C-alpha positions in Angstrom: 0.1 168.5 190.9 0.4 165.4 193.2 -2.2 162.7 191.9 -2.1 159.0 193.6 -5.5 157.3 191.8 -5.8 153.6 193.0 -7.9 151.8 191.4 -9.6 147.7 190.8 -11.2 147.6 193.9 -14.3 145.6 193.9 -17.2 142.8 195.1 -15.6 139.2 195.2 -16.0 136.2 197.3 -13.9 134.6 199.1 -11.2 132.9 197.9 -10.5 134.9 194.3 -8.0 136.7 193.2 -7.4 140.4 192.8 -4.8 143.0 191.6 -5.0 146.8 192.4 -3.3 149.4 190.6 -2.1 153.0 191.8 -1.6 155.9 189.1 0.8 158.3 190.0 1.5 162.1 188.7 3.3 165.1 189.8 6.3 163.4 191.0 9.6 161.4 190.7 8.5 158.6 190.7 11.4 157.3 190.4 12.4 158.5 193.2 9.8 157.2 196.0 9.1 154.1 197.8 5.6 153.2 197.1 3.2 151.4 199.1 0.7 149.7 199.3 -2.0 150.4 203.4 -5.6 149.3 204.0 -8.3 150.1 206.8 -10.7 148.2 207.2 -14.2 149.9 208.8 -13.2 151.1 212.8 -9.4 150.0 212.9 -5.9 151.5 212.1 -4.7 151.9 208.8 -1.9 148.9 208.2 0.8 148.5 206.2 0.6 146.0 203.5 2.8 146.2 200.8 6.2 148.0 200.1 8.5 148.9 197.0 11.6 150.7 196.7 12.5 152.6 193.1 14.3 149.5 191.7 11.8 147.0 192.7 14.5 144.6 194.4 13.7 145.6 198.2 10.4 144.2 199.3 8.0 144.3 202.3 5.3 142.5 202.9 3.0 142.3 206.1 3.2 139.3 208.0 -0.4 138.8 208.1 -0.8 138.2 204.8 2.6 136.8 203.3 2.3 134.1 200.5 -1.3 135.8 199.3 0.7 139.3 197.8 2.8 140.2 195.4 3.9 143.9 194.6 5.3 145.4 192.2 5.8 148.5 189.7 6.5 150.3 186.3 8.5 152.9 186.6 7.6 154.2 183.0 4.3 153.9 183.7 4.4 155.4 186.7 2.2 152.8 188.5 2.5 150.4 191.3 0.4 147.1 191.6 -0.8 144.9 194.1 -2.4 141.4 193.6 -4.1 139.4 196.6 -4.7 136.2 196.3 -7.0 133.6 198.4 -8.7 136.7 199.9 -10.8 136.3 202.8 -13.2 138.6 204.6 -11.3 140.0 206.7 -9.3 141.1 203.9 -12.5 143.4 203.1 -11.0 147.5 203.7 -10.1 150.8 201.7 -6.9 150.3 200.4 -4.2 153.2 199.8 -1.0 153.7 198.0 1.1 155.6 199.5 4.5 157.8 197.8 7.7 158.2 200.4 10.5 160.3 198.7 13.7 158.7 199.7 15.6 162.0 199.9 13.1 163.6 202.1 11.6 161.3 203.6 9.0 163.8 206.0 7.5 164.0 202.4 4.9 161.4 201.5 1.3 161.4 199.6 -2.0 159.5 199.8 -3.7 158.1 197.9 -8.0 158.4 198.2 -8.1 154.4 198.4 -10.5 152.1 196.7 -12.6 149.7 198.8 -12.5 145.6 198.1 -14.9 143.6 199.4 -14.7 140.0 200.1 -18.5 138.7 200.7 -20.1 135.2 200.1 
């Protein structure tokens, strides 16, 4: 059974930092591109960051460059997202996504974790 479970979403003040994690199971994690998306109320889901299986190729959304760090631990089948200097505009549900290298039409979504940035 495929599972992607996000952890770490919290309420925090502007300027704060946090790290999200996504624990995967039920598929070959090391053969999947991992990414983080977010969706704010009333807005479309957008890509935040992505990382290839070996962790050597990384992409960040232009709007958040300089405030993000995506990483993965293949031994633990976990992908992380470090965020800093958070703003109220970063408030959203953050989702983990896995995409198969061999079959790009095969992908999985986590249920999401809520990040709220507010004073």
